[in-house]
N, CA, C and O atoms as a Maestro MAE file, in Angstrom:
{
 s_m_m2io_version
 :::
 2.0.0
}

f_m_ct {
 s_m_title
 :::
 protein
 m_atom[224] {
  # First column is atom index #
  i_m_mmod_type
  r_m_x_coord
  r_m_y_coord
  r_m_z_coord
  i_m_residue_number
  s_m_chain_name
  s_m_pdb_residue_name
  s_m_pdb_atom_name
  i_m_atomic_number
  :::
  1 25 -23.782 18.366 -4.451 1 A "MET " " N  " 7
  2 3 -24.233 16.984 -4.455 1 A "MET " " CA " 6
  3 2 -23.434 16.152 -5.464 1 A "MET " " C  " 6
  4 15 -23.212 14.961 -5.248 1 A "MET " " O  " 8
  5 25 -23.007 16.771 -6.550 2 A "ASN " " N  " 7
  6 3 -22.265 16.047 -7.578 2 A "ASN " " CA " 6
  7 2 -20.927 15.516 -7.070 2 A "ASN " " C  " 6
  8 15 -20.515 14.418 -7.445 2 A "ASN " " O  " 8
  9 25 -20.254 16.278 -6.230 3 A "ARG " " N  " 7
  10 3 -18.939 15.872 -5.735 3 A "ARG " " CA " 6
  11 2 -19.024 14.995 -4.501 3 A "ARG " " C  " 6
  12 15 -18.010 14.429 -4.093 3 A "ARG " " O  " 8
  13 25 -20.174 14.862 -3.899 4 A "THR " " N  " 7
  14 3 -20.311 14.116 -2.653 4 A "THR " " CA " 6
  15 2 -20.064 12.625 -2.837 4 A "THR " " C  " 6
  16 15 -19.352 12.022 -2.034 4 A "THR " " O  " 8
  17 25 -20.626 12.022 -3.861 5 A "LEU " " N  " 7
  18 3 -20.492 10.582 -4.065 5 A "LEU " " CA " 6
  19 2 -19.041 10.160 -4.321 5 A "LEU " " C  " 6
  20 15 -18.577 9.222 -3.672 5 A "LEU " " O  " 8
  21 25 -18.307 10.799 -5.229 6 A "PRO " " N  " 7
  22 3 -16.900 10.396 -5.409 6 A "PRO " " CA " 6
  23 2 -16.068 10.568 -4.146 6 A "PRO " " C  " 6
  24 15 -15.226 9.722 -3.844 6 A "PRO " " O  " 8
  25 25 -16.287 11.635 -3.414 7 A "LEU " " N  " 7
  26 3 -15.541 11.837 -2.175 7 A "LEU " " CA " 6
  27 2 -15.893 10.775 -1.142 7 A "LEU " " C  " 6
  28 15 -15.016 10.291 -0.426 7 A "LEU " " O  " 8
  29 25 -17.157 10.414 -1.061 8 A "LEU " " N  " 7
  30 3 -17.581 9.363 -0.139 8 A "LEU " " CA " 6
  31 2 -16.956 8.021 -0.522 8 A "LEU " " C  " 6
  32 15 -16.516 7.272 0.351 8 A "LEU " " O  " 8
  33 25 -16.916 7.713 -1.813 9 A "LEU " " N  " 7
  34 3 -16.295 6.462 -2.263 9 A "LEU " " CA " 6
  35 2 -14.800 6.431 -1.964 9 A "LEU " " C  " 6
  36 15 -14.277 5.399 -1.543 9 A "LEU " " O  " 8
  37 25 -14.112 7.537 -2.175 10 A "LEU " " N  " 7
  38 3 -12.690 7.603 -1.832 10 A "LEU " " CA " 6
  39 2 -12.467 7.420 -0.338 10 A "LEU " " C  " 6
  40 15 -11.539 6.726 0.076 10 A "LEU " " O  " 8
  41 25 -13.313 8.039 0.467 11 A "PHE " " N  " 7
  42 3 -13.203 7.901 1.917 11 A "PHE " " CA " 6
  43 2 -13.381 6.446 2.340 11 A "PHE " " C  " 6
  44 15 -12.609 5.938 3.153 11 A "PHE " " O  " 8
  45 25 -14.377 5.783 1.804 12 A "VAL " " N  " 7
  46 3 -14.630 4.376 2.138 12 A "VAL " " CA " 6
  47 2 -13.455 3.505 1.684 12 A "VAL " " C  " 6
  48 15 -13.051 2.588 2.399 12 A "VAL " " O  " 8
  49 25 -12.912 3.788 0.507 13 A "LEU " " N  " 7
  50 3 -11.773 3.031 -0.002 13 A "LEU " " CA " 6
  51 2 -10.571 3.149 0.929 13 A "LEU " " C  " 6
  52 15 -9.956 2.141 1.277 13 A "LEU " " O  " 8
  53 25 -10.233 4.362 1.331 14 A "PHE " " N  " 7
  54 3 -9.060 4.556 2.173 14 A "PHE " " CA " 6
  55 2 -9.261 4.050 3.599 14 A "PHE " " C  " 6
  56 15 -8.295 3.647 4.248 14 A "PHE " " O  " 8
  57 25 -10.472 4.065 4.089 15 A "ILE " " N  " 7
  58 3 -10.740 3.563 5.435 15 A "ILE " " CA " 6
  59 2 -10.753 2.038 5.454 15 A "ILE " " C  " 6
  60 15 -10.243 1.435 6.398 15 A "ILE " " O  " 8
  61 25 -11.320 1.408 4.439 16 A "SER " " N  " 7
  62 3 -11.478 -0.041 4.450 16 A "SER " " CA " 6
  63 2 -10.247 -0.786 3.952 16 A "SER " " C  " 6
  64 15 -10.062 -1.950 4.305 16 A "SER " " O  " 8
  65 25 -9.406 -0.158 3.148 17 A "ALA " " N  " 7
  66 3 -8.251 -0.844 2.559 17 A "ALA " " CA " 6
  67 2 -7.321 -1.458 3.605 17 A "ALA " " C  " 6
  68 15 -6.962 -2.626 3.454 17 A "ALA " " O  " 8
  69 25 -6.911 -0.747 4.651 18 A "PRO " " N  " 7
  70 3 -6.008 -1.364 5.621 18 A "PRO " " CA " 6
  71 2 -6.622 -2.522 6.404 18 A "PRO " " C  " 6
  72 15 -5.888 -3.324 6.983 18 A "PRO " " O  " 8
  73 25 -7.936 -2.627 6.434 19 A "LEU " " N  " 7
  74 3 -8.580 -3.678 7.197 19 A "LEU " " CA " 6
  75 2 -8.366 -5.056 6.584 19 A "LEU " " C  " 6
  76 15 -8.357 -6.050 7.310 19 A "LEU " " O  " 8
  77 25 -8.196 -5.141 5.286 20 A "TYR " " N  " 7
  78 3 -8.039 -6.449 4.664 20 A "TYR " " CA " 6
  79 2 -6.729 -6.602 3.912 20 A "TYR " " C  " 6
  80 15 -6.288 -7.733 3.709 20 A "TYR " " O  " 8
  81 25 -6.101 -5.550 3.499 21 A "ALA " " N  " 7
  82 3 -4.910 -5.649 2.655 21 A "ALA " " CA " 6
  83 2 -3.704 -6.193 3.424 21 A "ALA " " C  " 6
  84 15 -2.894 -6.913 2.840 21 A "ALA " " O  " 8
  85 25 -3.562 -5.880 4.686 22 A "ALA " " N  " 7
  86 3 -2.383 -6.281 5.447 22 A "ALA " " CA " 6
  87 2 -2.278 -7.793 5.594 22 A "ALA " " C  " 6
  88 15 -1.171 -8.330 5.639 22 A "ALA " " O  " 8
  89 25 -3.394 -8.481 5.670 23 A "ASP " " N  " 7
  90 3 -3.367 -9.931 5.833 23 A "ASP " " CA " 6
  91 2 -3.216 -10.668 4.510 23 A "ASP " " C  " 6
  92 15 -2.943 -11.869 4.505 23 A "ASP " " O  " 8
  93 25 -3.385 -9.982 3.397 24 A "MET " " N  " 7
  94 3 -3.376 -10.640 2.104 24 A "MET " " CA " 6
  95 2 -2.052 -10.498 1.349 24 A "MET " " C  " 6
  96 15 -1.903 -11.058 0.263 24 A "MET " " O  " 8
  97 25 -1.106 -9.772 1.897 25 A "VAL " " N  " 7
  98 3 0.162 -9.540 1.202 25 A "VAL " " CA " 6
  99 2 1.089 -10.734 1.396 25 A "VAL " " C  " 6
  100 15 1.362 -11.117 2.534 25 A "VAL " " O  " 8
  101 25 1.580 -11.332 0.308 26 A "PRO " " N  " 7
  102 3 2.528 -12.445 0.446 26 A "PRO " " CA " 6
  103 2 3.902 -11.927 0.870 26 A "PRO " " C  " 6
  104 15 4.209 -10.755 0.648 26 A "PRO " " O  " 8
  105 25 4.729 -12.772 1.472 27 A "PRO " " N  " 7
  106 3 6.071 -12.337 1.863 27 A "PRO " " CA " 6
  107 2 6.885 -11.908 0.639 27 A "PRO " " C  " 6
  108 15 6.786 -12.516 -0.427 27 A "PRO " " O  " 8
  109 25 7.685 -10.863 0.805 28 A "PHE " " N  " 7
  110 3 8.509 -10.386 -0.302 28 A "PHE " " CA " 6
  111 2 9.775 -9.732 0.243 28 A "PHE " " C  " 6
  112 15 9.852 -9.396 1.424 28 A "PHE " " O  " 8
  113 25 10.751 -9.559 -0.616 29 A "THR " " N  " 7
  114 3 11.961 -8.809 -0.299 29 A "THR " " CA " 6
  115 2 12.208 -7.816 -1.433 29 A "THR " " C  " 6
  116 15 11.783 -8.031 -2.568 29 A "THR " " O  " 8
  117 25 12.898 -6.731 -1.107 30 A "PHE " " N  " 7
  118 3 13.277 -5.765 -2.130 30 A "PHE " " CA " 6
  119 2 14.572 -5.087 -1.727 30 A "PHE " " C  " 6
  120 15 14.952 -5.083 -0.556 30 A "PHE " " O  " 8
  121 25 15.235 -4.521 -2.706 31 A "THR " " N  " 7
  122 3 16.504 -3.833 -2.496 31 A "THR " " CA " 6
  123 2 16.323 -2.370 -2.887 31 A "THR " " C  " 6
  124 15 15.811 -2.066 -3.965 31 A "THR " " O  " 8
  125 25 16.750 -1.459 -1.993 32 A "ASP " " N  " 7
  126 3 16.617 -0.042 -2.313 32 A "ASP " " CA " 6
  127 2 17.784 0.417 -3.195 32 A "ASP " " C  " 6
  128 15 18.660 -0.379 -3.534 32 A "ASP " " O  " 8
  129 25 17.790 1.667 -3.555 33 A "LEU " " N  " 7
  130 3 18.813 2.191 -4.461 33 A "LEU " " CA " 6
  131 2 20.211 2.179 -3.847 33 A "LEU " " C  " 6
  132 15 21.207 2.184 -4.571 33 A "LEU " " O  " 8
  133 25 20.291 2.164 -2.530 34 A "ALA " " N  " 7
  134 3 21.588 2.125 -1.859 34 A "ALA " " CA " 6
  135 2 22.119 0.699 -1.716 34 A "ALA " " C  " 6
  136 15 23.247 0.509 -1.259 34 A "ALA " " O  " 8
  137 25 21.329 -0.304 -2.097 35 A "GLY " " N  " 7
  138 3 21.760 -1.691 -2.033 35 A "GLY " " CA " 6
  139 2 21.331 -2.428 -0.775 35 A "GLY " " C  " 6
  140 15 21.671 -3.600 -0.611 35 A "GLY " " O  " 8
  141 25 20.592 -1.776 0.122 36 A "LYS " " N  " 7
  142 3 20.114 -2.419 1.342 36 A "LYS " " CA " 6
  143 2 18.874 -3.253 1.029 36 A "LYS " " C  " 6
  144 15 17.958 -2.787 0.352 36 A "LYS " " O  " 8
  145 25 18.853 -4.495 1.528 37 A "THR " " N  " 7
  146 3 17.737 -5.405 1.281 37 A "THR " " CA " 6
  147 2 16.778 -5.389 2.462 37 A "THR " " C  " 6
  148 15 17.195 -5.419 3.620 37 A "THR " " O  " 8
  149 25 15.496 -5.341 2.152 38 A "TYR " " N  " 7
  150 3 14.437 -5.353 3.156 38 A "TYR " " CA " 6
  151 2 13.542 -6.564 2.920 38 A "TYR " " C  " 6
  152 15 13.343 -6.980 1.779 38 A "TYR " " O  " 8
  153 25 13.008 -7.123 3.988 39 A "ALA " " N  " 7
  154 3 12.036 -8.217 3.913 39 A "ALA " " CA " 6
  155 2 10.722 -7.736 4.519 39 A "ALA " " C  " 6
  156 15 10.714 -6.926 5.446 39 A "ALA " " O  " 8
  157 25 9.626 -8.238 3.993 40 A "SER " " N  " 7
  158 3 8.319 -7.782 4.451 40 A "SER " " CA " 6
  159 2 8.066 -8.110 5.922 40 A "SER " " C  " 6
  160 15 7.352 -7.371 6.600 40 A "SER " " O  " 8
  161 25 8.631 -9.189 6.420 41 A "ASP " " N  " 7
  162 3 8.384 -9.539 7.826 41 A "ASP " " CA " 6
  163 2 9.064 -8.570 8.789 41 A "ASP " " C  " 6
  164 15 8.641 -8.465 9.940 41 A "ASP " " O  " 8
  165 25 10.106 -7.858 8.355 42 A "THR " " N  " 7
  166 3 10.755 -6.872 9.235 42 A "THR " " CA " 6
  167 2 10.020 -5.541 9.235 42 A "THR " " C  " 6
  168 15 10.307 -4.681 10.069 42 A "THR " " O  " 8
  169 25 9.078 -5.353 8.317 43 A "LEU " " N  " 7
  170 3 8.349 -4.097 8.209 43 A "LEU " " CA " 6
  171 2 6.960 -4.159 8.827 43 A "LEU " " C  " 6
  172 15 6.189 -3.209 8.692 43 A "LEU " " O  " 8
  173 25 6.627 -5.244 9.495 44 A "LYS " " N  " 7
  174 3 5.286 -5.373 10.075 44 A "LYS " " CA " 6
  175 2 5.036 -4.250 11.078 44 A "LYS " " C  " 6
  176 15 5.879 -3.944 11.921 44 A "LYS " " O  " 8
  177 25 3.865 -3.654 10.964 45 A "GLY " " N  " 7
  178 3 3.476 -2.569 11.857 45 A "GLY " " CA " 6
  179 2 3.887 -1.198 11.363 45 A "GLY " " C  " 6
  180 15 3.440 -0.188 11.908 45 A "GLY " " O  " 8
  181 25 4.720 -1.141 10.353 46 A "ALA " " N  " 7
  182 3 5.147 0.138 9.791 46 A "ALA " " CA " 6
  183 2 4.344 0.426 8.526 46 A "ALA " " C  " 6
  184 15 4.056 -0.487 7.753 46 A "ALA " " O  " 8
  185 25 3.984 1.688 8.311 47 A "PRO " " N  " 7
  186 3 3.276 1.996 7.069 47 A "PRO " " CA " 6
  187 2 4.191 1.797 5.862 47 A "PRO " " C  " 6
  188 15 5.375 2.129 5.911 47 A "PRO " " O  " 8
  189 25 3.647 1.264 4.802 48 A "LEU " " N  " 7
  190 3 4.438 0.971 3.607 48 A "LEU " " CA " 6
  191 2 3.612 1.295 2.372 48 A "LEU " " C  " 6
  192 15 2.482 0.827 2.233 48 A "LEU " " O  " 8
  193 25 4.173 2.091 1.483 49 A "VAL " " N  " 7
  194 3 3.518 2.412 0.218 49 A "VAL " " CA " 6
  195 2 4.376 1.838 -0.886 49 A "VAL " " C  " 6
  196 15 5.560 2.158 -0.995 49 A "VAL " " O  " 8
  197 25 3.773 0.983 -1.715 50 A "ILE " " N  " 7
  198 3 4.486 0.401 -2.833 50 A "ILE " " CA " 6
  199 2 3.920 1.002 -4.110 50 A "ILE " " C  " 6
  200 15 2.732 0.865 -4.403 50 A "ILE " " O  " 8
  201 25 4.772 1.657 -4.855 51 A "ASN " " N  " 7
  202 3 4.375 2.282 -6.118 51 A "ASN " " CA " 6
  203 2 5.003 1.487 -7.249 51 A "ASN " " C  " 6
  204 15 6.204 1.594 -7.500 51 A "ASN " " O  " 8
  205 25 4.200 0.699 -7.924 52 A "VAL " " N  " 7
  206 3 4.680 -0.105 -9.031 52 A "VAL " " CA " 6
  207 2 4.139 0.523 -10.310 52 A "VAL " " C  " 6
  208 15 2.926 0.608 -10.502 52 A "VAL " " O  " 8
  209 25 5.027 0.954 -11.168 53 A "GLY " " N  " 7
  210 3 4.576 1.597 -12.384 53 A "GLY " " CA " 6
  211 2 5.620 1.484 -13.473 53 A "GLY " " C  " 6
  212 15 6.749 1.056 -13.236 53 A "GLY " " O  " 8
  213 25 5.225 1.870 -14.656 54 A "ALA " " N  " 7
  214 3 6.134 1.843 -15.789 54 A "ALA " " CA " 6
  215 2 5.982 3.141 -16.568 54 A "ALA " " C  " 6
  216 15 4.871 3.640 -16.747 54 A "ALA " " O  " 8
  217 25 7.085 3.677 -17.024 55 A "HIS " " N  " 7
  218 3 7.073 4.862 -17.865 55 A "HIS " " CA " 6
  219 2 7.431 4.428 -19.272 55 A "HIS " " C  " 6
  220 15 8.580 4.080 -19.546 55 A "HIS " " O  " 8
  221 25 6.461 4.447 -20.159 56 A "TRP " " N  " 7
  222 3 6.663 3.946 -21.515 56 A "TRP " " CA " 6
  223 2 6.870 5.070 -22.460 56 A "TRP " " C  " 6
  224 15 7.057 4.844 -23.656 56 A "TRP " " O  " 8
  :::
 }
 m_bond[223] {
  # First column is bond index #
  i_m_from
  i_m_to
  i_m_order
  :::
  1 1 2 1
  2 2 3 1
  3 3 4 2
  4 3 5 1
  5 5 6 1
  6 6 7 1
  7 7 8 2
  8 7 9 1
  9 9 10 1
  10 10 11 1
  11 11 12 2
  12 11 13 1
  13 13 14 1
  14 14 15 1
  15 15 16 2
  16 15 17 1
  17 17 18 1
  18 18 19 1
  19 19 20 2
  20 19 21 1
  21 21 22 1
  22 22 23 1
  23 23 24 2
  24 23 25 1
  25 25 26 1
  26 26 27 1
  27 27 28 2
  28 27 29 1
  29 29 30 1
  30 30 31 1
  31 31 32 2
  32 31 33 1
  33 33 34 1
  34 34 35 1
  35 35 36 2
  36 35 37 1
  37 37 38 1
  38 38 39 1
  39 39 40 2
  40 39 41 1
  41 41 42 1
  42 42 43 1
  43 43 44 2
  44 43 45 1
  45 45 46 1
  46 46 47 1
  47 47 48 2
  48 47 49 1
  49 49 50 1
  50 50 51 1
  51 51 52 2
  52 51 53 1
  53 53 54 1
  54 54 55 1
  55 55 56 2
  56 55 57 1
  57 57 58 1
  58 58 59 1
  59 59 60 2
  60 59 61 1
  61 61 62 1
  62 62 63 1
  63 63 64 2
  64 63 65 1
  65 65 66 1
  66 66 67 1
  67 67 68 2
  68 67 69 1
  69 69 70 1
  70 70 71 1
  71 71 72 2
  72 71 73 1
  73 73 74 1
  74 74 75 1
  75 75 76 2
  76 75 77 1
  77 77 78 1
  78 78 79 1
  79 79 80 2
  80 79 81 1
  81 81 82 1
  82 82 83 1
  83 83 84 2
  84 83 85 1
  85 85 86 1
  86 86 87 1
  87 87 88 2
  88 87 89 1
  89 89 90 1
  90 90 91 1
  91 91 92 2
  92 91 93 1
  93 93 94 1
  94 94 95 1
  95 95 96 2
  96 95 97 1
  97 97 98 1
  98 98 99 1
  99 99 100 2
  100 99 101 1
  101 101 102 1
  102 102 103 1
  103 103 104 2
  104 103 105 1
  105 105 106 1
  106 106 107 1
  107 107 108 2
  108 107 109 1
  109 109 110 1
  110 110 111 1
  111 111 112 2
  112 111 113 1
  113 113 114 1
  114 114 115 1
  115 115 116 2
  116 115 117 1
  117 117 118 1
  118 118 119 1
  119 119 120 2
  120 119 121 1
  121 121 122 1
  122 122 123 1
  123 123 124 2
  124 123 125 1
  125 125 126 1
  126 126 127 1
  127 127 128 2
  128 127 129 1
  129 129 130 1
  130 130 131 1
  131 131 132 2
  132 131 133 1
  133 133 134 1
  134 134 135 1
  135 135 136 2
  136 135 137 1
  137 137 138 1
  138 138 139 1
  139 139 140 2
  140 139 141 1
  141 141 142 1
  142 142 143 1
  143 143 144 2
  144 143 145 1
  145 145 146 1
  146 146 147 1
  147 147 148 2
  148 147 149 1
  149 149 150 1
  150 150 151 1
  151 151 152 2
  152 151 153 1
  153 153 154 1
  154 154 155 1
  155 155 156 2
  156 155 157 1
  157 157 158 1
  158 158 159 1
  159 159 160 2
  160 159 161 1
  161 161 162 1
  162 162 163 1
  163 163 164 2
  164 163 165 1
  165 165 166 1
  166 166 167 1
  167 167 168 2
  168 167 169 1
  169 169 170 1
  170 170 171 1
  171 171 172 2
  172 171 173 1
  173 173 174 1
  174 174 175 1
  175 175 176 2
  176 175 177 1
  177 177 178 1
  178 178 179 1
  179 179 180 2
  180 179 181 1
  181 181 182 1
  182 182 183 1
  183 183 184 2
  184 183 185 1
  185 185 186 1
  186 186 187 1
  187 187 188 2
  188 187 189 1
  189 189 190 1
  190 190 191 1
  191 191 192 2
  192 191 193 1
  193 193 194 1
  194 194 195 1
  195 195 196 2
  196 195 197 1
  197 197 198 1
  198 198 199 1
  199 199 200 2
  200 199 201 1
  201 201 202 1
  202 202 203 1
  203 203 204 2
  204 203 205 1
  205 205 206 1
  206 206 207 1
  207 207 208 2
  208 207 209 1
  209 209 210 1
  210 210 211 1
  211 211 212 2
  212 211 213 1
  213 213 214 1
  214 214 215 1
  215 215 216 2
  216 215 217 1
  217 217 218 1
  218 218 219 1
  219 219 220 2
  220 219 221 1
  221 221 222 1
  222 222 223 1
  223 223 224 2
  :::
 }
}
């Protein structure tokens, strides 16, 4: 019973996130390590994971 609530919350988070996040993302562009530039409008319909972090 102790592990049920956190697992249920994670499940709800992962199921509900795509329902609202896709419409709320502003247009953006980025360049990969090879120098190729991508725009968010060309990636519509494709899964995209953005990992923004800092190593201090």
